[in-house]
N, C-alpha and C positions, 0 to 999 in steps of 0.2 A: 271176860267170861271165865277166866282162869282155866283150870284143867277139867272142869265139869263137862259131861256130855250133854249137848243141847241140840234138839232137832228143829224146833219151831220157836220163832220169836214173835211176840205180838207187840205192836207199837201203839201206844196211846199218845195222841198229839193234843196237847192242851194249849191253845193259842191265848196268850195274854198280851194284847196290844197296848203298849204304853210308849208314847213317843216313837211310833213306827217300829217297835221291837217286838218280834215274835219269840216267845219262849216255848221251847218244845221239850216236853218231859217224856222220857222213854221208860217203860216198865217191861222188864223181861220176865216171861213166864217159863218156868222150868218144866220141860216135858221130854227131854232126851237129846241127842247128838248135834254138834255144831262143829264144822271144820272149814278149812280154806276152800276146798273144792265146792262145797255147797254155796259158800258165799260168792264165789266167782261165777259159777255156772247158773245158779238159780237166782242170784241176787236177792236173797230172802228178805233183807231189810235195807231200805234206803231212806234215810231221814232227809227231808227236803223242806226248806223254809217255804211258808205259804204267802202268796201275794196278798198284800192289803189293798191292791188297786185292780182296776180292770184293764183288759188289753186295749180298750179304747184310749186309755191315757197315753199309750205309746204312739198314737197317730198324730202327726204334726198337723195335717189338714186333709180334708176330704177332697178327692179329685173328681170322682164320679159317684153321685149319690145313689142310694138304693133305688129311687124312682127312675133315675136316668138309666141305670143298668137294666132294670126291668123293661122299660119302654124300648130300649134299643134291642134287647134280646127278643122281644116280641116281634119287632120289625124284621129281624133276621130270620126268625122262625117262619114267618109268613112267606118271605122271599124264597126260602129253601124248600118249603112245602110245595110251592109252585114249580120251581125249577127241577125238583126231583120227583115230581108226581108220577112219572111212568118209569122210574129208574130202579125200583126195588132196592133202595140204598142200604148199605151197611154203614151205620153211624159208629165211628170209632173215637171214643173219648180218650184224651191223653191224661193219664194220671201223674201226679196226684192233683196238680193245680187245676185241671180242667173239669173236675167232677161236678162242681156247682153249675158252671156255665153249661155243660153238656146236659145235665138234668133239667135245667130251666128251658134250654133251647128246644129239646125234643118235645116238651109239653106245649111249646108254642108253634110247632109245625102242624098247622091245621089247614085243611084236613091232612091227616097223617098219610103219607104215600103207602099204598099197598105193598106188602113184602118187606117193610122196614124191619131191620134187625139192629141190635145194639151190642157192641163189644167195647172193652177198654184195654188200652195198652199202657203199661207202666214205662214211663220215660223219666230219666233222671240225669241232671247235669249240674245241679247246684250244691247238693250236700247241705252243709250248714252255713254257707257263705252267702254273699250278696252279688257275686259275679260268677257267671257260668264257668264251670271247670273245663268245658269243651270236650269232655269225655262222656259222650251220650250212650246210655245203656237202655235197651228195650227188652221188655219181657211181657208175657201174658197172652200173646196171640200166636204162639208157635204152632198150635194145633187147629187154628181157625181156618175155615175155607175162604180164601181171599180171591182165588182165581175167578175171573169173569164178573166180579162184583164192582158196582159203582160205590166207591168208598167216600164218605164225608168225614174228614178228620176235624175234630173239635178240640181246640187248644185254648188255654187261658191267655197266653201272651207269647208273642214272637219278638225276640230281640236279636240275638246273633244270627238266628236262622238255622243253627246247627241241628237242633232237635227235630224241627219239622222237615229239614232236608233229609235226615236219616230215616224218619218215618215214611216220607214219600218214596224214597228210593227202595226201602224195604217192601212197601206195598206193591210197587211196580214190578219188582223182582219176583214177587209171589204171584204175579199174573193179574193184578187188579185191572179192570177194564178202564176205569177212570179214577182220579183222585182229586177231590175238591177239598179245599182247606178254608175253614172259618175260624177266626180268632177273635177273642173279645178285645184284646189290647195289642196295639202295634207300637213297639218302641223302635222307631226307624233309625235313630241315631246310633243304635248298638249293632246294626246289621254288619255281619262279616261275610256271609255268603248269600247270594241271591236265592230266594225261595218264592215261588208263585203263591201268593195268598189271595184267594178269590173273594172273600168277604171279611170285612174288618168292622168291629164294633166301635172302637174309639182309637184315635192316635194318642199314645201315652207319652207324657213328659219323661225326660231322661232322669228319673229319680226312682229310688227303690220303693215300690208300691206293694201293699198287702191288702188282703181282704177278698171276699167272694172267690175263695179257693186258693188265692195266692198267699204264700207264707214267707216267714223268715224262721229258719230252724224249726220248722213244723208247727209254728204257732201263727195265729191271726187269720187262718183260713176261714173261720166261721163268721167274720165280719160281713154284714149285709151290703156294705159299700166298698169302694176302693179308695184307699188313702195312702199318703206318703208316710213312711215310718220315720220316726225321729232318729237322726243320726247317732245320738248317744246310745241307742239301744244296741246297735251293732258295731260301734267304733271301739 
């Protein structure tokens, strides 16, 4: 950009796919100041190559189909609606992976127990890797009224048990009357600490799975099924 003052850059991306090559053409429009501070803090322009494939291409095989996940979620929802009928439950979805399971599960809790409320807690232990970092961080429910509540924790997967152990201990320390845990997937081979899981959707093979909320590096969550990610994607 030389010594000129530039404030705003517009990027035109013209994809020309020939032999899987994407050609990106950038045109700068001169309208005023550009400096290192703007580039680092606002990240005004980031050129990124565009995928010529879909995320489904990264899935080695489907482990649990969309229909299987839906049917099992419906079964769990009916069971929980009955067991929590007079409990006025606080349903606590664990983000980010548990958002899809939690949303589908509560809609299957029929009839919905009177007094049901819903909250979400942000729990993180993976970052961008495929193995838990073991450093679990919780946020989002610091101001929530937990004392005296019957809490239903909804999680996508339990493997080491570290995340759910921390969530459970936190809730009991805050005065929860009871804590019930439901998970969609249980990867038993990875368990490092014992954690009482009350309801399990499926026992999961000891492979890196994605879909239906589960991710790798924040991708693949939107898949409607659960599948094994190809090793070359993360190796």
